[in-house]
Steps between C-alpha positions, in 0.01 A plus 500: 500500500420171337608199727703368218713804503512535882609138551684437175819379691282213653320402180645163361424252251382156635850348417684781679298446810547137490875562497466646853434153628810288570550130512415342838269794587187471712219693326140578619185575297153521626160341453259434215423814306798692640763260343680670216427220260643659189819591674540149634467350147780723397703392813437137417664527157774723640578233766580235246835674405571705815355361819534193729389426857255778528202437724168689449248529766134598407142376538238399258555508115172586345651537154742282308845559603807347325705511823274222650602263228759223543735642233590785726531322828892486514503872427215630724323284745149620608362460850130586527320570828158437329456283198298639212379302186819566308721375789306185526528442119879552511547268795294231327735536194809440712608852605695520821285787608420436869236633761620703791279407796416806687215722626473810277514711808872382550628609146663808623669340797643232272614745235659729768668196655574153377431551130601869451494602133779713353269593214121578490296484185175682502240619266345856540347805341666782335630762753242772591571869534640432847740253367306205663454161338201295605545113515124469432339171573750370750741702721805381676632594846689823455745394755633260251656793312741531781604139463554471128779650291319533165142584404386443154149613404318407175298801417159383377235748395232223545569501880241700699634777737407391840559673823622345832802418709758290304325570178657842445881486399714816417616465134825633629553197712489275201827397338330411165178601357401269206202617285319182390120507461301176545149400601456383866389148570120473468311254725148430384249391760226268370153531632458296827310176473229372719733328743708814538200709574391265772835518664494884479151507652630324814770761545296819406240438781792562739589845340325789649499862380820676603712187494851503355546238227786307337462247220703389198431392151270228349140398484416501852640850549300610196191355667580675827543822312160468339331415833652794682372769253213601727722528825600847608817663649725192438871551539778325308843383627600234244821341379344493143310777319263334251211578273233386761641752756518776229127435420409521864670836534320632185170373641564684821504188714864557590566858597736447805306746697479286822850350483688509843829487307610694195148667479376617162744282311498148339854375567651209305839362402432333162243559226417247235195506266360674187621791300199687639647447849836629413350809331270568802810482730681773319539791745191385692511696835299234676789231472821461671757226430736384786769246516379153598729486805286782635157422356509125573639559857228321706540777760395769243227289360359465854487875537191484280182418712272243354761364266358230259769299328410260221760265336477204282640148594520155351402259784521441865516208740247415779694695759501824288848508349468685170706444181471798258812477293597147393341205324672209673864545465467750214524864605197686323511852631637635816464567871420868397338707750230247630619452843582868541128588437367200711694618795429876430129432485518294823674793686255744355209626725207316345707334226443179327694298243362253246686231304311377205488197259237293320412172690636271237733487201539253220821293446652471154316164462165666569460375850346751743699555822404687817710812581434424873688188597620319810857603401648726236634323187867399514719795434234768573650815656317644800457870414272587796550303824186371663547716810466807273199395292168680573245415228521230240241548228365266222187525301329317788570755781746675715678302776619707788810318638667783704635363825277185493608162608576233248164316524306820437723593213450148330122507552466850353729423211303189413177698502640725220645215298317359201212280607641201309811502717359576849441146616851399398646796668309441827628129484856614446473760781371243753765251388770770559360576841415856406131428590405257765 
């Protein structure tokens, strides 16, 4: 029987599904590619005449979304636990969209407690022959279904069918199935530059055959992916599934054969990349998607021996405090899963974590500034505390700070700063009493 006939009592127009949301509701969606963008645009227009005081929790707009705009603020206020490019744009234009500070591993605890949603909005595949819908590129904790009253799923034929806990939802559980096809967000990764390749080289020398890797998106990750092609029997336990990780699996470098936890499977909680990536994910038996509360739990990360975690940052001070999410007082991205993976790698047998950034940045006036400084710029948020940091990496090397005293930290960080700033950093460190 065709699913349209089997679930005809649940199939609704976008407007009818939006009518299930009440003024004052708390609503939850998901992350990045799993956000039902087309349905949210209909909800935005519907809200102007029908809704006020609704709060929508999600993370990371990677496509334009009307609801982020200022015109809809009184009707639906968006709270995001990770800022994507379109959230930043909306905030700059005066939207009241705000950042919800939290580790991604705590999302389920928050949504089953303090900010419990009455309604969940998700995006998924058509139901299969067993009546299961896959949430594809980003699952949510199945326990949340017991804490919400209404589940609305935008049925999108562009969504890959992915297996895993939290990714499979019985169509019978949904209160509304809304057929709306749309392309998933595409994230192009430019070829890494020379600086990014140098940073990657300092990390790759620490990655042995059989290690389990995690890294995100961007030029440094692309460079690491290129450099790992000749490795063998790597595993993958990564918050993000990206094109570089796909290519390592296709090349045979990642086969998960020596993983001590979830052997034989690449496990992830969010995928973002090319259309090729999404097509490759569809019914791929080597992949499992899991809720971030489980996947990002440092205790689960640590169950992988030789866990190698790589995450980007913006800057650090001479004691090793790392800012990865704000530019001064301006929130730029989010806490994400960085500290989860730093701690998980620390607890892993043989594990190592790496936080990376180029040694300098250029101000708007064209002046070069060191990303390693005596103190963090005013307003900077400490994403990873100094007591948790293992390696800080720039194009000039990898500084091992784990459990080191302040004077050793300062000296090692100065050694990987840009040469033009080292003398000034040494002077500042001595004046501050970090180095005697």
